[in-house]
C-alpha positions in Angstrom: 55.3 -25.5 -32.7 53.3 -23.1 -35.2 53.3 -19.4 -35.6 56.1 -17.4 -34.3 57.6 -20.5 -32.6 57.8 -22.5 -35.7 61.3 -21.9 -37.0 62.6 -22.1 -33.5 60.6 -25.0 -32.4 62.8 -26.9 -35.4 66.1 -26.0 -33.5 65.2 -26.7 -29.8 63.8 -30.4 -30.7 67.0 -32.0 -30.6 68.3 -30.0 -27.5 65.5 -30.1 -25.3 63.3 -33.3 -26.8 59.9 -33.3 -28.7 57.5 -31.8 -27.8 58.8 -28.2 -27.0 56.4 -25.6 -25.2 56.9 -21.9 -24.7 56.1 -19.7 -22.0 56.4 -15.9 -21.8 58.4 -14.7 -19.1 59.1 -11.3 -19.7 58.4 -8.5 -22.8 60.2 -5.5 -22.7 59.1 -3.7 -25.9 61.7 -2.4 -28.3 64.6 -4.3 -26.2 63.9 -8.0 -25.7 61.5 -10.8 -25.0 62.3 -13.7 -22.8 60.4 -17.3 -23.0 60.4 -20.4 -21.3 61.1 -23.3 -23.7 60.2 -27.0 -22.3 60.9 -30.0 -24.0 60.6 -33.6 -23.0 64.1 -33.9 -21.7 64.7 -30.6 -20.3 64.1 -26.7 -20.2 65.8 -23.6 -21.5 65.6 -19.7 -21.6 65.2 -18.4 -25.0 65.8 -14.5 -25.6 65.0 -12.5 -28.6 66.5 -9.1 -28.7 65.0 -6.3 -30.8 68.7 -5.1 -31.7 71.8 -7.2 -32.7 72.8 -7.9 -29.3 72.6 -11.7 -29.4 76.3 -12.4 -30.3 77.4 -10.2 -27.6 75.4 -11.6 -25.1 76.2 -15.1 -26.1 80.1 -14.3 -25.6 79.6 -12.9 -22.4 77.6 -15.5 -20.9 79.6 -18.3 -22.6 83.0 -16.4 -21.2 81.6 -16.7 -17.4 81.1 -20.3 -18.0 84.4 -21.3 -16.8 83.8 -19.2 -13.3 83.6 -21.2 -9.9 81.3 -24.1 -9.0 78.8 -21.7 -7.4 76.8 -19.7 -8.3 75.9 -21.4 -11.2 75.3 -19.5 -14.5 74.0 -20.5 -17.7 75.3 -22.1 -20.6 74.8 -20.9 -24.2 72.8 -23.8 -26.1 72.3 -22.1 -29.4 73.0 -18.5 -30.7 71.3 -17.2 -33.8 72.2 -13.8 -34.6 70.4 -13.7 -37.8 67.4 -13.9 -35.9 68.7 -11.9 -32.8 68.2 -15.1 -30.6 69.9 -16.8 -27.5 69.2 -20.1 -26.0 70.5 -20.6 -22.4 70.6 -23.5 -20.0 67.7 -23.1 -17.4 69.2 -22.7 -13.7 67.1 -24.1 -11.3 66.0 -22.6 -8.1 63.8 -20.1 -6.6 64.2 -16.3 -6.6 65.9 -14.8 -3.4 63.1 -12.7 -3.2 61.1 -15.4 -1.7 63.9 -15.9 1.1 64.0 -12.5 1.8 60.2 -12.0 2.1 60.1 -15.3 4.7 63.2 -13.9 6.4 65.4 -17.2 5.6 68.5 -15.8 6.8 70.3 -19.3 5.7 69.4 -18.7 2.2 70.7 -15.3 2.1 73.8 -16.0 3.8 74.7 -18.6 1.3 73.6 -16.3 -1.6 76.0 -13.9 -0.5 78.6 -16.5 0.0 78.3 -17.6 -3.2 78.1 -14.1 -5.0 81.8 -13.3 -3.1 83.0 -16.3 -4.4 82.1 -15.3 -7.8 83.6 -11.8 -7.3 86.8 -13.2 -5.8 87.2 -15.7 -8.6 87.1 -13.4 -11.1 89.2 -10.5 -9.4 92.2 -9.7 -12.2 91.2 -12.0 -14.8 87.8 -10.7 -16.3 87.1 -12.0 -19.7 88.3 -9.5 -22.3 84.9 -9.7 -24.0 83.2 -8.0 -21.2 83.3 -4.0 -21.3 84.8 -1.9 -18.0 81.5 -0.3 -16.5 83.3 3.1 -14.9 82.0 5.6 -12.6 81.4 7.8 -15.4 79.4 5.2 -17.1 76.9 4.6 -14.1 76.6 8.2 -13.5 75.3 8.6 -17.2 72.9 6.0 -16.6 71.4 7.4 -13.2 71.2 10.5 -15.2 69.5 9.1 -18.6 67.0 7.1 -16.4 66.2 10.4 -14.4 64.7 11.7 -17.6 61.7 9.5 -17.0 60.8 10.9 -13.5 58.5 13.7 -12.9 60.1 17.2 -13.5 61.0 17.9 -9.7 62.3 14.5 -9.1 64.6 14.6 -12.5 66.0 18.1 -11.1 67.1 16.5 -7.7 68.5 13.5 -9.2 70.2 15.2 -11.7 71.6 17.7 -9.3 72.6 15.1 -6.6 74.3 13.0 -9.1 76.6 15.9 -10.3 78.0 15.9 -6.7 79.3 12.1 -7.2 82.1 11.7 -9.3 83.9 8.7 -7.5 87.1 7.1 -8.9 86.3 3.2 -8.8 88.7 0.3 -9.9 87.2 -2.0 -12.4 88.6 -5.1 -10.6 86.3 -7.9 -11.1 83.3 -9.7 -13.0 80.1 -7.6 -11.9 76.4 -8.6 -12.6 75.8 -4.9 -13.4 71.7 -5.3 -12.8 71.9 -7.6 -9.8 68.3 -7.7 -7.9 66.5 -10.6 -5.6 65.1 -11.9 -8.5 68.4 -12.4 -10.3 70.0 -14.9 -7.7 68.2 -18.2 -7.8 68.3 -20.4 -4.5 68.2 -24.4 -4.9 70.5 -27.1 -4.1 73.3 -24.8 -5.2 73.0 -20.7 -5.6 72.5 -19.5 -9.3 72.9 -16.2 -10.9 71.1 -15.5 -14.2 70.1 -12.7 -16.5 73.7 -11.9 -17.4 73.1 -9.9 -20.4 74.8 -6.7 -19.0 77.7 -8.1 -17.1 80.8 -6.2 -17.2 84.1 -5.4 -15.3 83.8 -3.0 -12.3 83.8 -3.0 -8.9 82.1 -5.7 -6.6 80.5 -3.2 -4.5 78.1 -2.2 -7.1 76.5 -5.5 -7.3 75.9 -5.2 -3.5 74.9 -1.8 -3.4 72.2 -2.5 -6.4 71.2 -5.6 -4.4 70.6 -4.0 -1.1 68.7 -1.2 -2.9 66.2 -3.5 -4.2 65.7 -5.0 -1.1 65.0 -1.7 0.6 62.7 -0.9 -2.1 60.7 -4.4 -1.6 60.7 -3.6 2.1 59.2 -0.3 1.7 56.6 -2.0 -0.8 55.7 -4.8 1.3 56.1 -3.4 4.8 58.7 -5.8 6.0 62.1 -5.4 7.9 65.4 -6.4 5.8 68.0 -5.7 8.7 68.7 -9.3 9.4 68.6 -10.7 5.8 70.9 -7.8 4.4 73.0 -8.9 7.4 73.2 -12.3 6.5 74.1 -11.4 2.9 
């Protein structure tokens, strides 16, 4: 409980049980660090932000807690804006990636059904604390990310994006950063990493998810037609 986690540990003892141990999960320099905290009674996810996002993220995740029974979403256990920290309940299960790699169509169908239920539940009644993710904003993100590509690829992406001027309805809650590791498959389907949840078109979530599965298929040399259809 010492070192960089000392003060944090004191607050988590009452929530998770003594002792508490930390396991680093993700580190995105300049953005956030994600850890798993495990105590004698329970586990939780700890996110420490480089910016002042903690209160914003806690408000978003907290507002989504009144959604449908499935998918399961994290609960906010603790928010400490002064230390840029949010503690979220642990959502059990294994990443959907494993079901895709093993061709588990049933798990993929369950995931698709849960995601559809989530989008359906929030249609027309998204929490006010969520920002609208417009098509203009999506294209701005695409063009900004293109800046990290080799010059020829960046030019091509920017040129193509200028032909994309869709107008879409911001009709429901969307994950906004959905890929196969954000969906947990267990007794119930879970949804994690809701930091960027917004109001937008459900097609954006499905498009992001299927695009990531295509990338996974290219990297691993697998076919995804069946699991994509199940989703």
